N, C-alpha and C positions, 0 to 999 in steps of 0.2 A: 140529334144528340141522344146519347144513351144514358138512361137512368141507372145510377149506381145505388144499390140499396145498402144502407148501413144498418146493421142490427142495433136497436136501441140499447141493448146491453153493452155493446162495444163503446158506444158514445158515453154512456154513464160511467163505465170503468175508467176511461181516460179522464173524465171530468172529476170523478171522486178522488183520483190520485193526486191531482195538482191543487185543487181548491182547498182541501183541509190543510195542506202544507203551507199554502200562502196565508190562510186564516190563522194558523198556529203561529207563524212567524210575525204576522201583524199584531196579534195579541201579546206576544212576547215584547215586541218593540213598544207598544202602548204601555204595558206594565212597567217596563224599564224607564220610560219617560216620566210616568206618574211617580214611580218610586224615587227617582232622582230629584224631581220637583219637590216632593214632600220633604226629603232629607234636606235639601237646600233651604226650603222655607223654614223648617225647624231650626236650622243652624243660624240663619239670619235673625229669626225671632229671638233666639236665645242671646245672641250677641248684641242686639239692638237695645239701647237704653230705654226705648219706649216700646219694647216688645210686649206682646200680649201674654200674660201669665196663663198657664194651662190649668193651674190649680188655685184655689182660693176659697174665701168665705163669701158666698153669693146670696145668702138669706138675710134680707134686711130686717126680718123679725128677730134675728139673733144679734143684730148690731150693725155696725158700719160694714158695708161690703168691702172686700179687699181682694184684689187680684194677686196679692202676694202670698207668701208663705210665712212661716214662723218669725222670721226676722224683719218683718215689714213695718214695725213701729206701732202696730195696732195693739193698744193696751185695753182689752175689754174689761179688766178689773177697775179701770178708772172711769168707765162710761156711766153716764146718767141716762137711763133708758126711758124715762118718763118726762114728758113736757110739764106735767103738773109738779113733779119734784123739782125740775129746773126753776119753775115759777116760784115755788116755795123758798128755794135757796135765794132767788132774786129778791123776794119780799123781805127776807131776813136782813138784807143789806150788809152781810158780812163778807161775801165773796164779790170779787170784781169779775165781770164778764168780758172776755177778750174775743174779738171777732178776728178770725184767721183769714177771712176773705180779702180780696183786693180792696184798695181804697175806694174804687168806683162802686163796688157792690155795697160797701159800708155806707157811702154817701147816699145810695139809692134807698137805704133803709137798714136799721139795726135795732137791737135790743137797747132800751133806754140806758144811758150812762155807760154803755159798753165802750171799750177801748179798741181802737183799730190797731192791730199788730199783724199785718199780712205775713203769712209764713214765708213768702218770697222776699220780704224785706227785713227779715228777722235780724240778720247780721248788722244792718244799718241802724236798727232801732233798739237793739237790746240794751245798749249802754244807758240810754235815757230811761228805759223801763226799769233797769236795775236801780237807778238813782231814785226813782219814785215809789217803788214797791218793795217791801221787805221780802226775804226769802220764805217766810212763813205765812205770807198773805194768802188766804184762800182764793183760788182762781178757778174759773170755769171757762174753758175754751169752747168755741163753736164755729161752725162754718155753714155750708149749704146743705146740710142733712146727711142722711145715711149713705149717700153715694159720694160723699166728699171726705177725703182723708186729711185735709189740711189741719183740722183741729187736733187730730192725733199727732201729726208731725209737730205742730206748735207746742203741744203739751210735752212731747219728748224733748224738744229743744229747751223748754223751760226747766224740766227736770234735770237735764244735763247741766244747766247753769246753777242748780242748787235749790230751786223752788221745791217745796216739800208737800204742798197741799193743792194739787192740781186735779181737776175733774174735767171730763169731756162730755158736753151736752150733744149727744149724737144726732138728735133730730134737728138741731141747729135753727137757723133763722126761719126756714120754711115751716118747721114744726111749731115754732113760737107764733108765727103769723097765722097758721091754720087754726090755732086755738083762740085767736082774736085778742091776744095779749097786746099791751101797748107797744108801739114802735116809735122810733125817732127817724 
């Protein structure tokens, strides 16, 4: 058998011509797939009622975190930012505390004399609430702390029904419990 010598430069030249083209084509296809996937994901996220917001207020030191934007119902002007201030309001016995959490969470523990008005059952319970409390009754809503928006939503509903003196205790039941204040 006769040996055929191929110069290394000839082999490299042939290799260099095809490999970069295949690599370039593969990278284009990968980029296209990733781009289409991202566009599809953003569209689905935008259209989904439980989509993840891309902007929001994420600093719990500034108040309740919110994955929403301006029209999300978060009223920072109504927030009580101090557990001690919430306790002072509680001790004055002028405001009623309303627990926006579920009945189960309420039963597991709540601020003494608080009223359970779960935000998810608001429509069912508002008529009875309106019959028992005047529209100028001082109200403090609370839920499960700064990662919970239910107290904000409840306060918004109450304001829409005509209540005029509504505040939101943003540290909620966990903040109250952490201070060692009484619970029922």
